[in-house]
C-alpha positions, 0 to 999 in steps of 0.5 A: 156242580151245585151243593145238592149235587146229584146226577143220579138216574131217577130210575135207580134209587141210590142206596149210598150217599157220597160226601165229597170235598170237590167243590172247594178243594181243587188241588191236582192231588185230590183228583185221585179221590174224585176219580173214586167218587166218579166210579161210585156214582157211575157203578153204584148209582150213588148220590153225590153231595158236595158241601160249599166252601167250609172256610166261607160264611156261614160254614166257617162260623158254624165250624168254629162254633162246633169245634169250640163246643167240642173242645169244651167237652160237648158231644158230637150231636150236641155240638152239631145242634149248637153250631148253625151249619147251613143245611145244603141237603135235606134227606127225605129217604133212607140210605144204606150208607153215608160215605164221606171221601175226605182228603184229611181228618179235619173235614168230618164235620161236613156231614152237618151240612146234611139235614137228617143224616143221622136218622136217614143213613143206616151206616156211616163211614169215611175214607181219609186219603191222607194224614201224617204222624205229626197229626197224632201229636195235636190234641185237637185230633181226638176231638174231631167227630170220629164217633159219627162213623161206624168205620174209618178207612185211612189211605196211609198205614203208618198212623193206624196204630197211633190213631187207634189209641186215640179214638174208639171207631174201628180203623182200617188201612186201605191203600191208594188205588186207580181207575185201572181201565182208564190208565191201562194201555190195553187192549190197544196200546199206543206208541210210547213216544215219551221216554221219561215222565216225571210229574208232581214232586221231584228230586232236583238232582234227578230232574237236572240229570234228565234235563241234561240227557234230553239236551244231548240226545233225541230224548223226550223228557216230560215234566211239570213247569208250574210252580206252587200248588197246581189247581185243576178246573176239571178233575176228570179231564186231568185224569184223562190227560195224566193217563194219556201221558203215562200210557205213552211213557216208557219210564216214569220216575216215582218216589214215596209220598211227599218225600221232600216234606219231612216236616209234614210227614214226620219222616214216615214213608207211604205209598203214593198214588203215583205208583198205582198210576204208573204201574196201571199205565204200564210204565217202567217205574224208576225211583224210590219206594217207601220203606217198610212192608207195605210196598212189597206186600202190595207190589209183590211181582217182579221188578215193579220199580227199579230203585235209584238213589234220590240224591244221586244221578244214577237214574240216567245210568239205570235207564241206559242199562234197561234200554239194552234189555228190550225184552225185560222192559216189555215184561215189566210193562205187561206185569205192571198193567196185569197186576194192577188190573188184578189188585189195584182198581178202586173196585177192589178197595170198595169191595173191601170197605163194603165187606167191613160194613157187611154190605155188598157191591152192586152187580155193576161193580161186580161185573167190573171186577170180572172184566178186570180179571179177564183183561189181566189174564189176557195180558199175562198170557202174552207176557 
C-alpha cells in the first residue's frame, strides 16, 4: 500500500480521513485494529492514509527534532513547524474528521505527515489500542501532542483516570471489538473439528496439559509453534484464517491481556481481543478473565467463560466435565455468538465514538447494525 493510500470510490467523497500504522507495524496483534480500519474504508468510504516507517530517514530525524522541541516547552504547532516531517499526503479538500488508529500513545506525531490537516479537518480524534500503567510514570508522555485531538479513545480502562490527570483532552474508554460477521459461524455453521485452540500468549502449564491430552486421545489441539513476535504479510488474510480456526473450535483458551508480561502491564488486567474473537466465533471459552468490573459489564450473559487457574492443570478436567453436557455447550456457543453480534461489533464502537464527536454514522454502517441485530435474534430464537 502506498503512502497516499486511498482506495476510495471516486463517486463517493470521503468525509473521514483515517491514519493507520499498517505500513510499518506488521505484528499479528495489530491485525485487530486494521480490521476496524477496513470496515471504515468499506462502510464509511473513509480515505486511508498510511505514513511510512517512523524510524526510517527522514521521518526518524523529524520525530527526534519534534520531541526535542516539545521537551523544551514549545507548543505542538511550533514543534511541528520546526521538525522537517515528510509530507506524504497533501489535503486539498475538507474532511469532517481526521481519525488516527494507533497501537500506542507514542505515535500521535504521525499526523504531521499530512500537509494541511489542521486547516482541512473539522475535527480530530484518535483511538489508542494499548497503553499500560507504567507508561503514566514516564514524564515524556504528557509532552506528546494530546492537544492535537478533540477526543482520545483508549482501548484499555485502567489508564483512564491516571491519564486524565496529565492531559486536558477528553478521554473515553472504548473496549476492543471484532468484525462479528467475519467471525460468526452463522448462518451456516461449519463442523467444529478442532477440540481446543490456544493461540497467542499461553500458560505453559495449561499448554503442557493439553499436549498430553492430545497425545493420549483422539483430541485435536491447535496452537502456535512460532517463537518470538509473529509478523503478518496480509492482515486481512490473517483475520480470515483466525476466524476460520475459531469457527471450527469447540473450546478456546482465553486469558486476560498480556497476563505473562507483568513488568510491562504493571500488574493491571485488561480485556484482550481474544475474548471478543472467541465469543463471536461461538467457541466455549476456558481461561482467566481480567479482574475488575469491566469484564462482567461487557460479557454480561451466562457462562461467557469457564474459569480455570492459569497455574493449574484443571483445564483438562473442566473440558471433560463440559463434554458431558452437550446441551450446555450448545447454549453457551449460541449465547456467545448472539451477544457478540448485539454488543461487540466494531460498528457499535464506531457509533459511540462518533456520538462523542457529535457526528452520525453512514447509512451503510447503520444498515450493518440492523442486520447484526436481525442475525442475533434469529440465533437467540434457537437457543
